[in-house]
Every structure is written in C-alpha cells, then in structure tokens.
Biotite code that builds the C-alpha atoms (Angstrom):
import biotite.structure as struc

atoms = struc.array([
    struc.Atom([-1.902, 8.904, 8.743], chain_id="A", res_id=1, res_name="UNK", atom_name="CA", element="C"),
    struc.Atom([0.034, 7.040, 6.069], chain_id="A", res_id=2, res_name="UNK", atom_name="CA", element="C"),
    struc.Atom([1.726, 3.738, 6.696], chain_id="A", res_id=3, res_name="UNK", atom_name="CA", element="C"),
    struc.Atom([5.402, 4.147, 5.958], chain_id="A", res_id=4, res_name="UNK", atom_name="CA", element="C"),
    struc.Atom([7.791, 1.606, 4.548], chain_id="A", res_id=5, res_name="UNK", atom_name="CA", element="C"),
    struc.Atom([11.481, 1.774, 5.479], chain_id="A", res_id=6, res_name="UNK", atom_name="CA", element="C"),
    struc.Atom([14.187, 0.246, 3.298], chain_id="A", res_id=7, res_name="UNK", atom_name="CA", element="C"),
    struc.Atom([17.898, 0.234, 4.283], chain_id="A", res_id=8, res_name="UNK", atom_name="CA", element="C"),
    struc.Atom([20.571, 1.405, 1.848], chain_id="A", res_id=9, res_name="UNK", atom_name="CA", element="C"),
    struc.Atom([24.340, 1.131, 2.037], chain_id="A", res_id=10, res_name="UNK", atom_name="CA", element="C"),
    struc.Atom([26.495, 3.517, -0.015], chain_id="A", res_id=11, res_name="UNK", atom_name="CA", element="C"),
    struc.Atom([29.038, 1.583, -2.071], chain_id="A", res_id=12, res_name="UNK", atom_name="CA", element="C"),
    struc.Atom([32.038, 2.912, -3.949], chain_id="A", res_id=13, res_name="UNK", atom_name="CA", element="C"),
    struc.Atom([30.180, 2.442, -7.252], chain_id="A", res_id=14, res_name="UNK", atom_name="CA", element="C"),
    struc.Atom([27.481, 4.870, -6.001], chain_id="A", res_id=15, res_name="UNK", atom_name="CA", element="C"),
    struc.Atom([29.884, 7.769, -5.530], chain_id="A", res_id=16, res_name="UNK", atom_name="CA", element="C"),
    struc.Atom([31.781, 10.317, -7.565], chain_id="A", res_id=17, res_name="UNK", atom_name="CA", element="C"),
    struc.Atom([35.517, 10.955, -7.272], chain_id="A", res_id=18, res_name="UNK", atom_name="CA", element="C"),
    struc.Atom([34.962, 12.795, -3.973], chain_id="A", res_id=19, res_name="UNK", atom_name="CA", element="C"),
    struc.Atom([33.159, 9.926, -2.267], chain_id="A", res_id=20, res_name="UNK", atom_name="CA", element="C"),
    struc.Atom([29.764, 11.664, -2.500], chain_id="A", res_id=21, res_name="UNK", atom_name="CA", element="C"),
    struc.Atom([26.716, 9.830, -3.872], chain_id="A", res_id=22, res_name="UNK", atom_name="CA", element="C"),
    struc.Atom([26.229, 10.751, -7.525], chain_id="A", res_id=23, res_name="UNK", atom_name="CA", element="C"),
    struc.Atom([22.869, 12.482, -7.997], chain_id="A", res_id=24, res_name="UNK", atom_name="CA", element="C"),
    struc.Atom([21.318, 9.840, -10.290], chain_id="A", res_id=25, res_name="UNK", atom_name="CA", element="C"),
    struc.Atom([21.871, 7.146, -7.676], chain_id="A", res_id=26, res_name="UNK", atom_name="CA", element="C"),
    struc.Atom([19.342, 8.738, -5.328], chain_id="A", res_id=27, res_name="UNK", atom_name="CA", element="C"),
    struc.Atom([16.731, 7.832, -7.958], chain_id="A", res_id=28, res_name="UNK", atom_name="CA", element="C"),
    struc.Atom([17.986, 4.241, -7.870], chain_id="A", res_id=29, res_name="UNK", atom_name="CA", element="C"),
    struc.Atom([17.677, 4.137, -4.091], chain_id="A", res_id=30, res_name="UNK", atom_name="CA", element="C"),
    struc.Atom([14.090, 5.390, -4.322], chain_id="A", res_id=31, res_name="UNK", atom_name="CA", element="C"),
    struc.Atom([13.228, 2.924, -7.112], chain_id="A", res_id=32, res_name="UNK", atom_name="CA", element="C"),
    struc.Atom([14.629, -0.031, -5.167], chain_id="A", res_id=33, res_name="UNK", atom_name="CA", element="C"),
    struc.Atom([12.704, 1.024, -2.064], chain_id="A", res_id=34, res_name="UNK", atom_name="CA", element="C"),
    struc.Atom([9.440, 1.206, -4.053], chain_id="A", res_id=35, res_name="UNK", atom_name="CA", element="C"),
    struc.Atom([10.091, -2.210, -5.593], chain_id="A", res_id=36, res_name="UNK", atom_name="CA", element="C"),
    struc.Atom([10.770, -3.766, -2.202], chain_id="A", res_id=37, res_name="UNK", atom_name="CA", element="C"),
    struc.Atom([7.700, -2.043, -0.788], chain_id="A", res_id=38, res_name="UNK", atom_name="CA", element="C"),
    struc.Atom([5.489, -3.475, -3.538], chain_id="A", res_id=39, res_name="UNK", atom_name="CA", element="C"),
    struc.Atom([6.962, -6.927, -2.915], chain_id="A", res_id=40, res_name="UNK", atom_name="CA", element="C"),
    struc.Atom([6.262, -6.506, 0.806], chain_id="A", res_id=41, res_name="UNK", atom_name="CA", element="C"),
    struc.Atom([2.649, -5.558, 0.012], chain_id="A", res_id=42, res_name="UNK", atom_name="CA", element="C"),
    struc.Atom([2.226, -8.574, -2.272], chain_id="A", res_id=43, res_name="UNK", atom_name="CA", element="C"),
    struc.Atom([2.020, -6.484, -5.443], chain_id="A", res_id=44, res_name="UNK", atom_name="CA", element="C"),
    struc.Atom([3.617, -8.803, -8.001], chain_id="A", res_id=45, res_name="UNK", atom_name="CA", element="C"),
    struc.Atom([4.850, -6.635, -10.872], chain_id="A", res_id=46, res_name="UNK", atom_name="CA", element="C"),
    struc.Atom([5.777, -9.681, -12.984], chain_id="A", res_id=47, res_name="UNK", atom_name="CA", element="C"),
    struc.Atom([2.197, -10.950, -12.660], chain_id="A", res_id=48, res_name="UNK", atom_name="CA", element="C"),
    struc.Atom([0.860, -7.515, -13.593], chain_id="A", res_id=49, res_name="UNK", atom_name="CA", element="C"),
    struc.Atom([3.060, -7.552, -16.702], chain_id="A", res_id=50, res_name="UNK", atom_name="CA", element="C"),
    struc.Atom([1.575, -10.901, -17.700], chain_id="A", res_id=51, res_name="UNK", atom_name="CA", element="C"),
    struc.Atom([-1.805, -9.198, -17.329], chain_id="A", res_id=52, res_name="UNK", atom_name="CA", element="C"),
    struc.Atom([-0.621, -6.412, -19.674], chain_id="A", res_id=53, res_name="UNK", atom_name="CA", element="C"),
    struc.Atom([-0.082, -3.732, -17.001], chain_id="A", res_id=54, res_name="UNK", atom_name="CA", element="C"),
    struc.Atom([3.164, -1.998, -16.023], chain_id="A", res_id=55, res_name="UNK", atom_name="CA", element="C"),
    struc.Atom([4.084, 0.909, -13.787], chain_id="A", res_id=56, res_name="UNK", atom_name="CA", element="C"),
    struc.Atom([6.212, 3.806, -15.007], chain_id="A", res_id=57, res_name="UNK", atom_name="CA", element="C"),
    struc.Atom([7.402, 7.040, -13.458], chain_id="A", res_id=58, res_name="UNK", atom_name="CA", element="C"),
    struc.Atom([5.316, 9.877, -14.858], chain_id="A", res_id=59, res_name="UNK", atom_name="CA", element="C"),
    struc.Atom([6.843, 12.746, -12.915], chain_id="A", res_id=60, res_name="UNK", atom_name="CA", element="C"),
    struc.Atom([9.391, 13.359, -10.166], chain_id="A", res_id=61, res_name="UNK", atom_name="CA", element="C"),
    struc.Atom([9.992, 16.388, -7.967], chain_id="A", res_id=62, res_name="UNK", atom_name="CA", element="C"),
    struc.Atom([13.284, 15.864, -6.166], chain_id="A", res_id=63, res_name="UNK", atom_name="CA", element="C"),
    struc.Atom([15.273, 17.930, -3.685], chain_id="A", res_id=64, res_name="UNK", atom_name="CA", element="C"),
    struc.Atom([18.930, 17.164, -3.018], chain_id="A", res_id=65, res_name="UNK", atom_name="CA", element="C"),
    struc.Atom([19.475, 18.593, 0.455], chain_id="A", res_id=66, res_name="UNK", atom_name="CA", element="C"),
    struc.Atom([22.666, 17.128, 1.924], chain_id="A", res_id=67, res_name="UNK", atom_name="CA", element="C"),
    struc.Atom([25.218, 14.711, 0.475], chain_id="A", res_id=68, res_name="UNK", atom_name="CA", element="C"),
    struc.Atom([25.357, 11.042, 1.347], chain_id="A", res_id=69, res_name="UNK", atom_name="CA", element="C"),
    struc.Atom([28.871, 9.625, 1.435], chain_id="A", res_id=70, res_name="UNK", atom_name="CA", element="C"),
    struc.Atom([30.806, 6.447, 0.830], chain_id="A", res_id=71, res_name="UNK", atom_name="CA", element="C"),
    struc.Atom([30.052, 3.585, 3.233], chain_id="A", res_id=72, res_name="UNK", atom_name="CA", element="C"),
    struc.Atom([27.194, 5.336, 5.033], chain_id="A", res_id=73, res_name="UNK", atom_name="CA", element="C"),
    struc.Atom([24.143, 3.384, 6.106], chain_id="A", res_id=74, res_name="UNK", atom_name="CA", element="C"),
    struc.Atom([20.983, 5.116, 4.976], chain_id="A", res_id=75, res_name="UNK", atom_name="CA", element="C"),
    struc.Atom([17.247, 4.490, 4.979], chain_id="A", res_id=76, res_name="UNK", atom_name="CA", element="C"),
    struc.Atom([14.538, 5.346, 2.473], chain_id="A", res_id=77, res_name="UNK", atom_name="CA", element="C"),
    struc.Atom([11.120, 6.042, 3.926], chain_id="A", res_id=78, res_name="UNK", atom_name="CA", element="C"),
    struc.Atom([8.188, 5.793, 1.525], chain_id="A", res_id=79, res_name="UNK", atom_name="CA", element="C"),
    struc.Atom([4.507, 6.652, 1.915], chain_id="A", res_id=80, res_name="UNK", atom_name="CA", element="C"),
    struc.Atom([1.571, 6.893, -0.481], chain_id="A", res_id=81, res_name="UNK", atom_name="CA", element="C"),
    struc.Atom([0.280, 10.455, -0.518], chain_id="A", res_id=82, res_name="UNK", atom_name="CA", element="C"),
    struc.Atom([-2.372, 10.190, -3.226], chain_id="A", res_id=83, res_name="UNK", atom_name="CA", element="C"),
    struc.Atom([-4.007, 7.516, -5.351], chain_id="A", res_id=84, res_name="UNK", atom_name="CA", element="C"),
    struc.Atom([-6.150, 8.206, -8.399], chain_id="A", res_id=85, res_name="UNK", atom_name="CA", element="C"),
    struc.Atom([-7.647, 6.079, -11.157], chain_id="A", res_id=86, res_name="UNK", atom_name="CA", element="C"),
    struc.Atom([-4.493, 5.423, -13.181], chain_id="A", res_id=87, res_name="UNK", atom_name="CA", element="C"),
    struc.Atom([-1.735, 6.768, -10.930], chain_id="A", res_id=88, res_name="UNK", atom_name="CA", element="C"),
    struc.Atom([-0.468, 7.261, -7.427], chain_id="A", res_id=89, res_name="UNK", atom_name="CA", element="C"),
    struc.Atom([2.109, 9.465, -5.754], chain_id="A", res_id=90, res_name="UNK", atom_name="CA", element="C"),
    struc.Atom([4.752, 8.286, -3.324], chain_id="A", res_id=91, res_name="UNK", atom_name="CA", element="C"),
    struc.Atom([6.608, 10.622, -1.004], chain_id="A", res_id=92, res_name="UNK", atom_name="CA", element="C"),
    struc.Atom([10.102, 9.329, -0.354], chain_id="A", res_id=93, res_name="UNK", atom_name="CA", element="C"),
    struc.Atom([12.831, 10.604, 1.941], chain_id="A", res_id=94, res_name="UNK", atom_name="CA", element="C"),
    struc.Atom([16.405, 9.477, 2.408], chain_id="A", res_id=95, res_name="UNK", atom_name="CA", element="C"),
    struc.Atom([18.090, 9.730, 5.823], chain_id="A", res_id=96, res_name="UNK", atom_name="CA", element="C"),
    struc.Atom([21.210, 8.481, 7.486], chain_id="A", res_id=97, res_name="UNK", atom_name="CA", element="C"),
    struc.Atom([20.317, 5.393, 9.463], chain_id="A", res_id=98, res_name="UNK", atom_name="CA", element="C"),
    struc.Atom([18.855, 6.374, 12.845], chain_id="A", res_id=99, res_name="UNK", atom_name="CA", element="C"),
    struc.Atom([18.828, 10.099, 11.997], chain_id="A", res_id=100, res_name="UNK", atom_name="CA", element="C"),
    struc.Atom([15.399, 10.968, 10.638], chain_id="A", res_id=101, res_name="UNK", atom_name="CA", element="C"),
    struc.Atom([15.833, 14.601, 11.649], chain_id="A", res_id=102, res_name="UNK", atom_name="CA", element="C"),
    struc.Atom([18.295, 15.289, 8.818], chain_id="A", res_id=103, res_name="UNK", atom_name="CA", element="C"),
    struc.Atom([16.816, 14.621, 5.395], chain_id="A", res_id=104, res_name="UNK", atom_name="CA", element="C"),
    struc.Atom([19.453, 14.077, 2.714], chain_id="A", res_id=105, res_name="UNK", atom_name="CA", element="C"),
    struc.Atom([17.124, 13.860, -0.263], chain_id="A", res_id=106, res_name="UNK", atom_name="CA", element="C"),
    struc.Atom([13.375, 13.810, -0.816], chain_id="A", res_id=107, res_name="UNK", atom_name="CA", element="C"),
    struc.Atom([11.144, 13.169, -3.799], chain_id="A", res_id=108, res_name="UNK", atom_name="CA", element="C"),
    struc.Atom([7.508, 13.066, -4.771], chain_id="A", res_id=109, res_name="UNK", atom_name="CA", element="C"),
    struc.Atom([7.168, 10.409, -7.455], chain_id="A", res_id=110, res_name="UNK", atom_name="CA", element="C"),
    struc.Atom([4.091, 9.978, -9.633], chain_id="A", res_id=111, res_name="UNK", atom_name="CA", element="C"),
    struc.Atom([3.693, 6.366, -10.746], chain_id="A", res_id=112, res_name="UNK", atom_name="CA", element="C"),
    struc.Atom([1.401, 5.748, -13.717], chain_id="A", res_id=113, res_name="UNK", atom_name="CA", element="C"),
    struc.Atom([-0.324, 2.479, -14.586], chain_id="A", res_id=114, res_name="UNK", atom_name="CA", element="C"),
    struc.Atom([0.164, 1.722, -18.290], chain_id="A", res_id=115, res_name="UNK", atom_name="CA", element="C"),
    struc.Atom([-1.150, -0.776, -20.792], chain_id="A", res_id=116, res_name="UNK", atom_name="CA", element="C"),
    struc.Atom([1.933, -2.789, -21.763], chain_id="A", res_id=117, res_name="UNK", atom_name="CA", element="C"),
    struc.Atom([1.018, -3.023, -25.459], chain_id="A", res_id=118, res_name="UNK", atom_name="CA", element="C"),
    struc.Atom([0.215, 0.632, -26.091], chain_id="A", res_id=119, res_name="UNK", atom_name="CA", element="C"),
    struc.Atom([1.983, 2.374, -23.194], chain_id="A", res_id=120, res_name="UNK", atom_name="CA", element="C"),
    struc.Atom([-1.152, 4.422, -22.627], chain_id="A", res_id=121, res_name="UNK", atom_name="CA", element="C"),
    struc.Atom([-2.560, 5.055, -19.153], chain_id="A", res_id=122, res_name="UNK", atom_name="CA", element="C"),
    struc.Atom([-4.960, 2.463, -17.753], chain_id="A", res_id=123, res_name="UNK", atom_name="CA", element="C"),
    struc.Atom([-6.774, 2.129, -14.452], chain_id="A", res_id=124, res_name="UNK", atom_name="CA", element="C"),
    struc.Atom([-4.839, 0.679, -11.555], chain_id="A", res_id=125, res_name="UNK", atom_name="CA", element="C"),
    struc.Atom([-5.738, -2.987, -11.119], chain_id="A", res_id=126, res_name="UNK", atom_name="CA", element="C"),
    struc.Atom([-8.381, -3.367, -8.407], chain_id="A", res_id=127, res_name="UNK", atom_name="CA", element="C"),
    struc.Atom([-6.126, -5.372, -6.066], chain_id="A", res_id=128, res_name="UNK", atom_name="CA", element="C"),
    struc.Atom([-3.367, -2.734, -6.354], chain_id="A", res_id=129, res_name="UNK", atom_name="CA", element="C"),
    struc.Atom([-5.780, 0.130, -5.734], chain_id="A", res_id=130, res_name="UNK", atom_name="CA", element="C"),
    struc.Atom([-7.167, -1.658, -2.654], chain_id="A", res_id=131, res_name="UNK", atom_name="CA", element="C"),
    struc.Atom([-3.688, -2.263, -1.241], chain_id="A", res_id=132, res_name="UNK", atom_name="CA", element="C"),
    struc.Atom([-2.613, 1.339, -1.864], chain_id="A", res_id=133, res_name="UNK", atom_name="CA", element="C"),
    struc.Atom([-5.747, 2.625, -0.148], chain_id="A", res_id=134, res_name="UNK", atom_name="CA", element="C"),
    struc.Atom([-5.066, 0.326, 2.795], chain_id="A", res_id=135, res_name="UNK", atom_name="CA", element="C"),
    struc.Atom([-1.591, 1.782, 3.363], chain_id="A", res_id=136, res_name="UNK", atom_name="CA", element="C"),
    struc.Atom([-2.388, 5.423, 2.628], chain_id="A", res_id=137, res_name="UNK", atom_name="CA", element="C"),
])
C-alpha cells in the first residue's frame, strides 16, 4: 500500500472566478504545491538536483474535475506514488474538502519526468530519489 502525503489548501479570492468557484487552472497549482512540499518532506532537494544538472518536469497529466471548490474552503491534497520507472514516476493526487475524503473534488494522475537540465532530454532518476520513491510507494 502506498504511503500518502496530505497537504492543506485554503481557497483564496485570487483562486476563484467571478462566481467564487476555483478556476480550473488553479487545481494544477494546488497539485504542484503539494508535490513540492512532499518532496521537501522526503528530503528531495530540487535546488540541489538542479545544481547536479537534473530537473523534474510534468510529462503528462490526466485530470478529472468532479465538483467545484469554492471561496474560503479548506481543502486537502492527497498524493501517492503509483509507479516509478527509470526516468519518470507517476503521482496520483486527489483534492478533497478538509475532513471529507468521501467526496473527491478533483483528481489527477501526473507523470513526472527526470530531465537533463542542459538538453532537456530524459535522464535516469537520481539514485537517492529513486530509493526514496520506492520507499514511499
């Protein structure tokens, strides 16, 4: 069973459209911030990886917008690693209202690709990253 990471989100006015509903692109921001915080929590230092000529980029996203999130709501993003390969891994992420995991608002499967910073071509995941991802998946 995968180890999940939970990151809280608060919906601010700037996140919403004129009707007080979260604008669709902001769900991607919530997921990105949750992944960044998760990596920090795991000790994966993306700045250090950049100095070693490796960066992560989104290669593909499948996203389902199920129910709207609204102004001032407290939400949570839950992230798990579902697959790890040589140069990429897939995170499954779900967004819920805080304390209501039964009602998914949005979910995404996000493929993250390890890239050589100079050429932006795929490269193997650094060994310490691969080990950490295997530990939590």
